[in-house]
PDB file with one MODEL, atoms N, CA, C and O in Angstrom:
MODEL        1
ATOM      1  N   VAL A   1       2.761   2.311  -2.261  1.00  0.00           N
ATOM      2  CA  VAL A   1       3.248   2.667  -0.947  1.00  0.00           C
ATOM      3  C   VAL A   1       4.387   1.760  -0.505  1.00  0.00           C
ATOM      4  O   VAL A   1       4.905   1.909   0.602  1.00  0.00           O
ATOM      5  N   VAL A   2       4.778   0.824  -1.361  1.00  0.00           N
ATOM      6  CA  VAL A   2       5.860  -0.085  -1.007  1.00  0.00           C
ATOM      7  C   VAL A   2       7.175   0.389  -1.613  1.00  0.00           C
ATOM      8  O   VAL A   2       8.172   0.513  -0.901  1.00  0.00           O
ATOM      9  N   GLN A   3       7.191   0.649  -2.887  1.00  0.00           N
ATOM     10  CA  GLN A   3       8.408   1.069  -3.565  1.00  0.00           C
ATOM     11  C   GLN A   3       8.177   2.464  -4.142  1.00  0.00           C
ATOM     12  O   GLN A   3       7.730   2.620  -5.278  1.00  0.00           O
ATOM     13  N   ILE A   4       8.491   3.462  -3.338  1.00  0.00           N
ATOM     14  CA  ILE A   4       8.276   4.851  -3.709  1.00  0.00           C
ATOM     15  C   ILE A   4       9.603   5.447  -4.149  1.00  0.00           C
ATOM     16  O   ILE A   4      10.609   5.323  -3.451  1.00  0.00           O
ATOM     17  N   ASN A   5       9.601   6.087  -5.299  1.00  0.00           N
ATOM     18  CA  ASN A   5      10.785   6.811  -5.744  1.00  0.00           C
ATOM     19  C   ASN A   5      10.747   8.181  -5.087  1.00  0.00           C
ATOM     20  O   ASN A   5       9.877   8.991  -5.409  1.00  0.00           O
ATOM     21  N   PRO A   6      11.686   8.464  -4.159  1.00  0.00           N
ATOM     22  CA  PRO A   6      11.635   9.737  -3.447  1.00  0.00           C
ATOM     23  C   PRO A   6      11.741  10.945  -4.365  1.00  0.00           C
ATOM     24  O   PRO A   6      11.295  12.036  -4.010  1.00  0.00           O
ATOM     25  N   GLU A   7      12.329  10.760  -5.543  1.00  0.00           N
ATOM     26  CA  GLU A   7      12.431  11.865  -6.497  1.00  0.00           C
ATOM     27  C   GLU A   7      11.072  12.236  -7.087  1.00  0.00           C
ATOM     28  O   GLU A   7      10.901  13.340  -7.604  1.00  0.00           O
ATOM     29  N   ASP A   8      10.105  11.318  -7.013  1.00  0.00           N
ATOM     30  CA  ASP A   8       8.761  11.576  -7.533  1.00  0.00           C
ATOM     31  C   ASP A   8       7.888  12.336  -6.545  1.00  0.00           C
ATOM     32  O   ASP A   8       6.789  12.768  -6.895  1.00  0.00           O
ATOM     33  N   ILE A   9       8.361  12.503  -5.321  1.00  0.00           N
ATOM     34  CA  ILE A   9       7.569  13.170  -4.290  1.00  0.00           C
ATOM     35  C   ILE A   9       8.210  14.510  -3.955  1.00  0.00           C
ATOM     36  O   ILE A   9       9.251  14.572  -3.303  1.00  0.00           O
ATOM     37  N   GLU A  10       7.569  15.577  -4.414  1.00  0.00           N
ATOM     38  CA  GLU A  10       8.084  16.909  -4.105  1.00  0.00           C
ATOM     39  C   GLU A  10       7.686  17.330  -2.700  1.00  0.00           C
ATOM     40  O   GLU A  10       8.441  18.022  -2.018  1.00  0.00           O
ATOM     41  N   ASP A  11       6.497  16.913  -2.264  1.00  0.00           N
ATOM     42  CA  ASP A  11       5.969  17.318  -0.969  1.00  0.00           C
ATOM     43  C   ASP A  11       5.255  16.121  -0.342  1.00  0.00           C
ATOM     44  O   ASP A  11       4.216  15.683  -0.836  1.00  0.00           O
ATOM     45  N   GLU A  12       5.813  15.601   0.740  1.00  0.00           N
ATOM     46  CA  GLU A  12       5.240  14.400   1.357  1.00  0.00           C
ATOM     47  C   GLU A  12       3.837  14.662   1.889  1.00  0.00           C
ATOM     48  O   GLU A  12       2.991  13.768   1.852  1.00  0.00           O
ATOM     49  N   ASP A  13       3.571  15.874   2.385  1.00  0.00           N
ATOM     50  CA  ASP A  13       2.226  16.196   2.868  1.00  0.00           C
ATOM     51  C   ASP A  13       1.213  16.137   1.724  1.00  0.00           C
ATOM     52  O   ASP A  13       0.105  15.631   1.898  1.00  0.00           O
ATOM     53  N   GLU A  14       1.587  16.644   0.583  1.00  0.00           N
ATOM     54  CA  GLU A  14       0.697  16.611  -0.585  1.00  0.00           C
ATOM     55  C   GLU A  14       0.490  15.166  -1.054  1.00  0.00           C
ATOM     56  O   GLU A  14      -0.619  14.780  -1.424  1.00  0.00           O
ATOM     57  N   TYR A  15       1.549  14.387  -1.035  1.00  0.00           N
ATOM     58  CA  TYR A  15       1.456  12.963  -1.393  1.00  0.00           C
ATOM     59  C   TYR A  15       0.460  12.264  -0.480  1.00  0.00           C
ATOM     60  O   TYR A  15      -0.389  11.504  -0.944  1.00  0.00           O
ATOM     61  N   ASN A  16       0.567  12.524   0.833  1.00  0.00           N
ATOM     62  CA  ASN A  16      -0.346  11.911   1.789  1.00  0.00           C
ATOM     63  C   ASN A  16      -1.780  12.376   1.583  1.00  0.00           C
ATOM     64  O   ASN A  16      -2.705  11.573   1.699  1.00  0.00           O
ATOM     65  N   LYS A  17      -1.986  13.645   1.281  1.00  0.00           N
ATOM     66  CA  LYS A  17      -3.341  14.144   1.001  1.00  0.00           C
ATOM     67  C   LYS A  17      -3.930  13.411  -0.187  1.00  0.00           C
ATOM     68  O   LYS A  17      -5.104  13.042  -0.172  1.00  0.00           O
ATOM     69  N   ASP A  18      -3.123  13.197  -1.217  1.00  0.00           N
ATOM     70  CA  ASP A  18      -3.596  12.471  -2.403  1.00  0.00           C
ATOM     71  C   ASP A  18      -3.948  11.025  -2.065  1.00  0.00           C
ATOM     72  O   ASP A  18      -4.952  10.501  -2.548  1.00  0.00           O
ATOM     73  N   LEU A  19      -3.124  10.377  -1.235  1.00  0.00           N
ATOM     74  CA  LEU A  19      -3.427   9.001  -0.829  1.00  0.00           C
ATOM     75  C   LEU A  19      -4.769   8.923  -0.108  1.00  0.00           C
ATOM     76  O   LEU A  19      -5.589   8.053  -0.403  1.00  0.00           O
ATOM     77  N   PHE A  20      -4.989   9.835   0.837  1.00  0.00           N
ATOM     78  CA  PHE A  20      -6.226   9.795   1.611  1.00  0.00           C
ATOM     79  C   PHE A  20      -7.437  10.195   0.763  1.00  0.00           C
ATOM     80  O   PHE A  20      -8.542   9.703   0.991  1.00  0.00           O
ATOM     81  N   ALA A  21      -7.233  11.078  -0.206  1.00  0.00           N
ATOM     82  CA  ALA A  21      -8.327  11.424  -1.118  1.00  0.00           C
ATOM     83  C   ALA A  21      -8.716  10.204  -1.953  1.00  0.00           C
ATOM     84  O   ALA A  21      -9.900   9.940  -2.165  1.00  0.00           O
ATOM     85  N   MET A  22      -7.717   9.468  -2.423  1.00  0.00           N
ATOM     86  CA  MET A  22      -8.000   8.252  -3.185  1.00  0.00           C
ATOM     87  C   MET A  22      -8.704   7.223  -2.305  1.00  0.00           C
ATOM     88  O   MET A  22      -9.651   6.569  -2.742  1.00  0.00           O
ATOM     89  N   LEU A  23      -8.239   7.082  -1.063  1.00  0.00           N
ATOM     90  CA  LEU A  23      -8.867   6.141  -0.137  1.00  0.00           C
ATOM     91  C   LEU A  23     -10.332   6.500   0.092  1.00  0.00           C
ATOM     92  O   LEU A  23     -11.197   5.625   0.073  1.00  0.00           O
ATOM     93  N   GLU A  24     -10.607   7.760   0.303  1.00  0.00           N
ATOM     94  CA  GLU A  24     -12.001   8.194   0.507  1.00  0.00           C
ATOM     95  C   GLU A  24     -12.851   7.918  -0.724  1.00  0.00           C
ATOM     96  O   GLU A  24     -14.013   7.529  -0.601  1.00  0.00           O
ATOM     97  N   SER A  25     -12.283   8.116  -1.912  1.00  0.00           N
ATOM     98  CA  SER A  25     -13.055   7.861  -3.135  1.00  0.00           C
ATOM     99  C   SER A  25     -13.347   6.370  -3.324  1.00  0.00           C
ATOM    100  O   SER A  25     -14.321   6.006  -3.982  1.00  0.00           O
ATOM    101  N   HIS A  26     -12.504   5.510  -2.746  1.00  0.00           N
ATOM    102  CA  HIS A  26     -12.700   4.067  -2.857  1.00  0.00           C
ATOM    103  C   HIS A  26     -13.486   3.477  -1.682  1.00  0.00           C
ATOM    104  O   HIS A  26     -13.834   2.296  -1.700  1.00  0.00           O
ATOM    105  N   LYS A  27     -13.760   4.279  -0.682  1.00  0.00           N
ATOM    106  CA  LYS A  27     -14.421   3.794   0.529  1.00  0.00           C
ATOM    107  C   LYS A  27     -15.720   3.031   0.249  1.00  0.00           C
ATOM    108  O   LYS A  27     -15.957   2.006   0.889  1.00  0.00           O
ATOM    109  N   PRO A  28     -16.573   3.485  -0.682  1.00  0.00           N
ATOM    110  CA  PRO A  28     -17.814   2.732  -0.931  1.00  0.00           C
ATOM    111  C   PRO A  28     -17.595   1.304  -1.440  1.00  0.00           C
ATOM    112  O   PRO A  28     -18.498   0.470  -1.366  1.00  0.00           O
ATOM    113  N   TYR A  29     -16.402   1.029  -1.951  1.00  0.00           N
ATOM    114  CA  TYR A  29     -16.126  -0.277  -2.548  1.00  0.00           C
ATOM    115  C   TYR A  29     -15.310  -1.186  -1.631  1.00  0.00           C
ATOM    116  O   TYR A  29     -15.002  -2.323  -1.990  1.00  0.00           O
ATOM    117  N   LEU A  30     -14.963  -0.681  -0.445  1.00  0.00           N
ATOM    118  CA  LEU A  30     -14.137  -1.446   0.491  1.00  0.00           C
ATOM    119  C   LEU A  30     -14.940  -1.842   1.723  1.00  0.00           C
ATOM    120  O   LEU A  30     -15.819  -1.105   2.171  1.00  0.00           O
ATOM    121  N   SER A  31     -14.627  -3.007   2.260  1.00  0.00           N
ATOM    122  CA  SER A  31     -15.212  -3.356   3.558  1.00  0.00           C
ATOM    123  C   SER A  31     -14.595  -2.411   4.591  1.00  0.00           C
ATOM    124  O   SER A  31     -13.533  -1.836   4.351  1.00  0.00           O
ATOM    125  N   SER A  32     -15.242  -2.255   5.709  1.00  0.00           N
ATOM    126  CA  SER A  32     -14.700  -1.374   6.747  1.00  0.00           C
ATOM    127  C   SER A  32     -13.346  -1.883   7.238  1.00  0.00           C
ATOM    128  O   SER A  32     -12.472  -1.086   7.580  1.00  0.00           O
ATOM    129  N   GLU A  33     -13.169  -3.200   7.276  1.00  0.00           N
ATOM    130  CA  GLU A  33     -11.892  -3.768   7.707  1.00  0.00           C
ATOM    131  C   GLU A  33     -10.772  -3.415   6.736  1.00  0.00           C
ATOM    132  O   GLU A  33      -9.681  -3.027   7.154  1.00  0.00           O
ATOM    133  N   ARG A  34     -11.039  -3.548   5.455  1.00  0.00           N
ATOM    134  CA  ARG A  34     -10.008  -3.241   4.452  1.00  0.00           C
ATOM    135  C   ARG A  34      -9.729  -1.742   4.401  1.00  0.00           C
ATOM    136  O   ARG A  34      -8.587  -1.328   4.198  1.00  0.00           O
ATOM    137  N   PHE A  35     -10.760  -0.933   4.585  1.00  0.00           N
ATOM    138  CA  PHE A  35     -10.565   0.510   4.654  1.00  0.00           C
ATOM    139  C   PHE A  35      -9.610   0.849   5.790  1.00  0.00           C
ATOM    140  O   PHE A  35      -8.695   1.653   5.611  1.00  0.00           O
ATOM    141  N   GLU A  36      -9.813   0.248   6.951  1.00  0.00           N
ATOM    142  CA  GLU A  36      -8.964   0.517   8.116  1.00  0.00           C
ATOM    143  C   GLU A  36      -7.530   0.034   7.900  1.00  0.00           C
ATOM    144  O   GLU A  36      -6.581   0.678   8.348  1.00  0.00           O
ATOM    145  N   ILE A  37      -7.376  -1.087   7.224  1.00  0.00           N
ATOM    146  CA  ILE A  37      -6.028  -1.593   6.911  1.00  0.00           C
ATOM    147  C   ILE A  37      -5.292  -0.576   6.045  1.00  0.00           C
ATOM    148  O   ILE A  37      -4.157  -0.207   6.344  1.00  0.00           O
ATOM    149  N   LEU A  38      -5.934  -0.129   4.980  1.00  0.00           N
ATOM    150  CA  LEU A  38      -5.298   0.849   4.095  1.00  0.00           C
ATOM    151  C   LEU A  38      -5.032   2.165   4.818  1.00  0.00           C
ATOM    152  O   LEU A  38      -3.976   2.774   4.648  1.00  0.00           O
ATOM    153  N   LYS A  39      -5.979   2.591   5.610  1.00  0.00           N
ATOM    154  CA  LYS A  39      -5.806   3.831   6.365  1.00  0.00           C
ATOM    155  C   LYS A  39      -4.579   3.738   7.274  1.00  0.00           C
ATOM    156  O   LYS A  39      -3.789   4.679   7.349  1.00  0.00           O
ATOM    157  N   SER A  40      -4.419   2.609   7.961  1.00  0.00           N
ATOM    158  CA  SER A  40      -3.275   2.455   8.864  1.00  0.00           C
ATOM    159  C   SER A  40      -1.951   2.435   8.092  1.00  0.00           C
ATOM    160  O   SER A  40      -0.940   2.934   8.586  1.00  0.00           O
ATOM    161  N   VAL A  41      -1.953   1.867   6.897  1.00  0.00           N
ATOM    162  CA  VAL A  41      -0.743   1.878   6.068  1.00  0.00           C
ATOM    163  C   VAL A  41      -0.453   3.301   5.601  1.00  0.00           C
ATOM    164  O   VAL A  41       0.689   3.756   5.674  1.00  0.00           O
ATOM    165  N   TYR A  42      -1.465   4.000   5.127  1.00  0.00           N
ATOM    166  CA  TYR A  42      -1.270   5.351   4.602  1.00  0.00           C
ATOM    167  C   TYR A  42      -0.850   6.338   5.690  1.00  0.00           C
ATOM    168  O   TYR A  42      -0.221   7.352   5.387  1.00  0.00           O
ATOM    169  N   GLU A  43      -1.183   6.062   6.941  1.00  0.00           N
ATOM    170  CA  GLU A  43      -0.812   6.951   8.043  1.00  0.00           C
ATOM    171  C   GLU A  43       0.664   6.843   8.420  1.00  0.00           C
ATOM    172  O   GLU A  43       1.180   7.701   9.136  1.00  0.00           O
ATOM    173  N   LYS A  44       1.338   5.819   7.956  1.00  0.00           N
ATOM    174  CA  LYS A  44       2.750   5.629   8.286  1.00  0.00           C
ATOM    175  C   LYS A  44       3.621   6.633   7.541  1.00  0.00           C
ATOM    176  O   LYS A  44       3.245   7.160   6.495  1.00  0.00           O
ATOM    177  N   GLU A  45       4.787   6.879   8.108  1.00  0.00           N
ATOM    178  CA  GLU A  45       5.787   7.731   7.466  1.00  0.00           C
ATOM    179  C   GLU A  45       6.515   6.934   6.396  1.00  0.00           C
ATOM    180  O   GLU A  45       6.613   5.710   6.487  1.00  0.00           O
ATOM    181  N   ILE A  46       7.021   7.615   5.395  1.00  0.00           N
ATOM    182  CA  ILE A  46       7.851   6.961   4.396  1.00  0.00           C
ATOM    183  C   ILE A  46       9.219   6.713   5.028  1.00  0.00           C
ATOM    184  O   ILE A  46       9.847   7.623   5.568  1.00  0.00           O
ATOM    185  N   GLU A  47       9.663   5.456   4.946  1.00  0.00           N
ATOM    186  CA  GLU A  47      10.947   5.058   5.518  1.00  0.00           C
ATOM    187  C   GLU A  47      11.729   4.245   4.502  1.00  0.00           C
ATOM    188  O   GLU A  47      11.177   3.762   3.514  1.00  0.00           O
ATOM    189  N   GLU A  48      13.005   4.105   4.757  1.00  0.00           N
ATOM    190  CA  GLU A  48      13.845   3.271   3.910  1.00  0.00           C
ATOM    191  C   GLU A  48      13.926   1.872   4.503  1.00  0.00           C
ATOM    192  O   GLU A  48      14.300   1.704   5.664  1.00  0.00           O
ATOM    193  N   ASN A  49      13.574   0.868   3.703  1.00  0.00           N
ATOM    194  CA  ASN A  49      13.642  -0.540   4.100  1.00  0.00           C
ATOM    195  C   ASN A  49      14.354  -1.302   2.996  1.00  0.00           C
ATOM    196  O   ASN A  49      13.903  -1.310   1.851  1.00  0.00           O
ATOM    197  N   ASP A  50      15.455  -1.939   3.334  1.00  0.00           N
ATOM    198  CA  ASP A  50      16.192  -2.751   2.350  1.00  0.00           C
ATOM    199  C   ASP A  50      16.479  -1.973   1.066  1.00  0.00           C
ATOM    200  O   ASP A  50      16.252  -2.473  -0.036  1.00  0.00           O
ATOM    201  N   ASP A  51      16.973  -0.759   1.217  1.00  0.00           N
ATOM    202  CA  ASP A  51      17.327   0.118   0.083  1.00  0.00           C
ATOM    203  C   ASP A  51      16.122   0.526  -0.762  1.00  0.00           C
ATOM    204  O   ASP A  51      16.298   0.981  -1.892  1.00  0.00           O
ATOM    205  N   GLU A  52      14.911   0.377  -0.244  1.00  0.00           N
ATOM    206  CA  GLU A  52      13.687   0.817  -0.905  1.00  0.00           C
ATOM    207  C   GLU A  52      12.970   1.786   0.023  1.00  0.00           C
ATOM    208  O   GLU A  52      13.020   1.644   1.245  1.00  0.00           O
ATOM    209  N   PHE A  53      12.305   2.765  -0.565  1.00  0.00           N
ATOM    210  CA  PHE A  53      11.523   3.703   0.221  1.00  0.00           C
ATOM    211  C   PHE A  53      10.053   3.328   0.130  1.00  0.00           C
ATOM    212  O   PHE A  53       9.554   2.998  -0.945  1.00  0.00           O
ATOM    213  N   GLY A  54       9.362   3.381   1.262  1.00  0.00           N
ATOM    214  CA  GLY A  54       7.941   3.080   1.269  1.00  0.00           C
ATOM    215  C   GLY A  54       7.344   3.254   2.648  1.00  0.00           C
ATOM    216  O   GLY A  54       8.053   3.453   3.634  1.00  0.00           O
ATOM    217  N   LYS A  55       6.039   3.175   2.695  1.00  0.00           N
ATOM    218  CA  LYS A  55       5.340   3.242   3.976  1.00  0.00           C
ATOM    219  C   LYS A  55       5.365   1.892   4.679  1.00  0.00           C
ATOM    220  O   LYS A  55       5.282   1.823   5.905  1.00  0.00           O
ATOM    221  N   ILE A  56       5.478   0.818   3.902  1.00  0.00           N
ATOM    222  CA  ILE A  56       5.672  -0.527   4.439  1.00  0.00           C
ATOM    223  C   ILE A  56       6.724  -1.221   3.583  1.00  0.00           C
ATOM    224  O   ILE A  56       6.951  -0.847   2.433  1.00  0.00           O
ATOM    225  N   SER A  57       7.355  -2.226   4.154  1.00  0.00           N
ATOM    226  CA  SER A  57       8.370  -2.992   3.416  1.00  0.00           C
ATOM    227  C   SER A  57       7.681  -3.975   2.469  1.00  0.00           C
ATOM    228  O   SER A  57       6.481  -4.229   2.576  1.00  0.00           O
ATOM    229  N   ILE A  58       8.453  -4.508   1.562  1.00  0.00           N
ATOM    230  CA  ILE A  58       7.919  -5.507   0.635  1.00  0.00           C
ATOM    231  C   ILE A  58       7.439  -6.744   1.411  1.00  0.00           C
ATOM    232  O   ILE A  58       6.455  -7.377   1.028  1.00  0.00           O
ATOM    233  N   ASP A  59       8.135  -7.082   2.498  1.00  0.00           N
ATOM    234  CA  ASP A  59       7.715  -8.228   3.312  1.00  0.00           C
ATOM    235  C   ASP A  59       6.362  -7.960   3.976  1.00  0.00           C
ATOM    236  O   ASP A  59       5.508  -8.846   4.024  1.00  0.00           O
ATOM    237  N   GLU A  60       6.166  -6.739   4.488  1.00  0.00           N
ATOM    238  CA  GLU A  60       4.875  -6.387   5.095  1.00  0.00           C
ATOM    239  C   GLU A  60       3.767  -6.407   4.048  1.00  0.00           C
ATOM    240  O   GLU A  60       2.642  -6.819   4.330  1.00  0.00           O
ATOM    241  N   TYR A  61       4.093  -5.962   2.844  1.00  0.00           N
ATOM    242  CA  TYR A  61       3.136  -5.966   1.737  1.00  0.00           C
ATOM    243  C   TYR A  61       2.654  -7.393   1.440  1.00  0.00           C
ATOM    244  O   TYR A  61       1.453  -7.646   1.345  1.00  0.00           O
ATOM    245  N   TYR A  62       3.608  -8.318   1.295  1.00  0.00           N
ATOM    246  CA  TYR A  62       3.230  -9.701   1.002  1.00  0.00           C
ATOM    247  C   TYR A  62       2.505 -10.342   2.176  1.00  0.00           C
ATOM    248  O   TYR A  62       1.609 -11.163   1.981  1.00  0.00           O
ATOM    249  N   GLU A  63       2.883  -9.975   3.380  1.00  0.00           N
ATOM    250  CA  GLU A  63       2.181 -10.480   4.558  1.00  0.00           C
ATOM    251  C   GLU A  63       0.711 -10.049   4.538  1.00  0.00           C
ATOM    252  O   GLU A  63      -0.183 -10.846   4.823  1.00  0.00           O
ATOM    253  N   LEU A  64       0.476  -8.783   4.198  1.00  0.00           N
ATOM    254  CA  LEU A  64      -0.913  -8.293   4.091  1.00  0.00           C
ATOM    255  C   LEU A  64      -1.673  -9.010   2.987  1.00  0.00           C
ATOM    256  O   LEU A  64      -2.815  -9.427   3.182  1.00  0.00           O
ATOM    257  N   LEU A  65      -1.041  -9.154   1.830  1.00  0.00           N
ATOM    258  CA  LEU A  65      -1.701  -9.855   0.724  1.00  0.00           C
ATOM    259  C   LEU A  65      -2.061 -11.275   1.113  1.00  0.00           C
ATOM    260  O   LEU A  65      -3.181 -11.728   0.874  1.00  0.00           O
ATOM    261  N   ASN A  66      -1.119 -11.972   1.709  1.00  0.00           N
ATOM    262  CA  ASN A  66      -1.377 -13.360   2.095  1.00  0.00           C
ATOM    263  C   ASN A  66      -2.469 -13.466   3.139  1.00  0.00           C
ATOM    264  O   ASN A  66      -3.262 -14.407   3.120  1.00  0.00           O
ATOM    265  N   LYS A  67      -2.514 -12.519   4.038  1.00  0.00           N
ATOM    266  CA  LYS A  67      -3.528 -12.551   5.087  1.00  0.00           C
ATOM    267  C   LYS A  67      -4.913 -12.187   4.548  1.00  0.00           C
ATOM    268  O   LYS A  67      -5.909 -12.800   4.933  1.00  0.00           O
ATOM    269  N   GLU A  68      -4.979 -11.199   3.666  1.00  0.00           N
ATOM    270  CA  GLU A  68      -6.268 -10.648   3.245  1.00  0.00           C
ATOM    271  C   GLU A  68      -6.844 -11.257   1.973  1.00  0.00           C
ATOM    272  O   GLU A  68      -8.063 -11.379   1.846  1.00  0.00           O
ATOM    273  N   ILE A  69      -5.999 -11.637   1.041  1.00  0.00           N
ATOM    274  CA  ILE A  69      -6.544 -12.140  -0.230  1.00  0.00           C
ATOM    275  C   ILE A  69      -5.835 -13.397  -0.718  1.00  0.00           C
ATOM    276  O   ILE A  69      -5.746 -13.633  -1.923  1.00  0.00           O
ATOM    277  N   ASP A  70      -5.340 -14.188   0.191  1.00  0.00           N
ATOM    278  CA  ASP A  70      -4.634 -15.403  -0.195  1.00  0.00           C
ATOM    279  C   ASP A  70      -5.549 -16.351  -0.971  1.00  0.00           C
ATOM    280  O   ASP A  70      -6.707 -16.554  -0.605  1.00  0.00           O
ATOM    281  N   PHE A  71      -5.024 -16.913  -2.020  1.00  0.00           N
ATOM    282  CA  PHE A  71      -5.734 -17.921  -2.795  1.00  0.00           C
ATOM    283  C   PHE A  71      -4.702 -18.762  -3.535  1.00  0.00           C
ATOM    284  O   PHE A  71      -3.585 -18.302  -3.769  1.00  0.00           O
ATOM    285  N   PRO A  72      -5.060 -19.980  -3.905  1.00  0.00           N
ATOM    286  CA  PRO A  72      -4.106 -20.816  -4.635  1.00  0.00           C
ATOM    287  C   PRO A  72      -3.672 -20.117  -5.923  1.00  0.00           C
ATOM    288  O   PRO A  72      -4.503 -19.635  -6.692  1.00  0.00           O
ATOM    289  N   GLY A  73      -2.392 -20.073  -6.140  1.00  0.00           N
ATOM    290  CA  GLY A  73      -1.883 -19.481  -7.364  1.00  0.00           C
ATOM    291  C   GLY A  73      -1.535 -18.013  -7.233  1.00  0.00           C
ATOM    292  O   GLY A  73      -1.090 -17.410  -8.210  1.00  0.00           O
ATOM    293  N   ILE A  74      -1.722 -17.407  -6.057  1.00  0.00           N
ATOM    294  CA  ILE A  74      -1.358 -15.999  -5.915  1.00  0.00           C
ATOM    295  C   ILE A  74       0.141 -15.852  -6.169  1.00  0.00           C
ATOM    296  O   ILE A  74       0.941 -16.670  -5.714  1.00  0.00           O
ATOM    297  N   ASN A  75       0.502 -14.818  -6.888  1.00  0.00           N
ATOM    298  CA  ASN A  75       1.888 -14.527  -7.266  1.00  0.00           C
ATOM    299  C   ASN A  75       2.514 -15.577  -8.183  1.00  0.00           C
ATOM    300  O   ASN A  75       3.738 -15.684  -8.263  1.00  0.00           O
ATOM    301  N   LYS A  76       1.680 -16.344  -8.868  1.00  0.00           N
ATOM    302  CA  LYS A  76       2.173 -17.313  -9.839  1.00  0.00           C
ATOM    303  C   LYS A  76       1.930 -16.759 -11.253  1.00  0.00           C
ATOM    304  O   LYS A  76       0.888 -16.162 -11.525  1.00  0.00           O
ATOM    305  N   LYS A  77       2.881 -16.961 -12.118  1.00  0.00           N
ATOM    306  CA  LYS A  77       2.727 -16.547 -13.503  1.00  0.00           C
ATOM    307  C   LYS A  77       2.056 -17.661 -14.289  1.00  0.00           C
ATOM    308  O   LYS A  77       2.272 -18.844 -14.028  1.00  0.00           O
ATOM    309  N   PHE A  78       1.244 -17.264 -15.251  1.00  0.00           N
ATOM    310  CA  PHE A  78       0.605 -18.251 -16.104  1.00  0.00           C
ATOM    311  C   PHE A  78       0.428 -17.659 -17.491  1.00  0.00           C
ATOM    312  O   PHE A  78       0.390 -16.439 -17.653  1.00  0.00           O
ATOM    313  N   THR A  79       0.322 -18.505 -18.465  1.00  0.00           N
ATOM    314  CA  THR A  79       0.092 -18.074 -19.846  1.00  0.00           C
ATOM    315  C   THR A  79      -1.191 -18.703 -20.346  1.00  0.00           C
ATOM    316  O   THR A  79      -1.604 -19.779 -19.913  1.00  0.00           O
ATOM    317  N   ILE A  80      -1.792 -18.006 -21.256  1.00  0.00           N
ATOM    318  CA  ILE A  80      -3.057 -18.483 -21.817  1.00  0.00           C
ATOM    319  C   ILE A  80      -2.807 -19.000 -23.218  1.00  0.00           C
ATOM    320  O   ILE A  80      -3.738 -19.454 -23.883  1.00  0.00           O
TER     321      ILE A  80
ENDMDL
END
């Protein structure tokens, strides 16, 4: 929902139906708070932000990640 290729979406209504169907299928595995966060993101219109199309900008995406699942080493590369 951050970097959407508009050429991949023939029908935005159908795209949204698919998003909400996926959300409903994942509902048993999500806390009610996280379900509501995703629902609010999926309810947004697709817009252009910084030459990218998405329901939220990349900055909003990282803000959500940092707020909800922040941990030491997030977004760090490592090798085994």
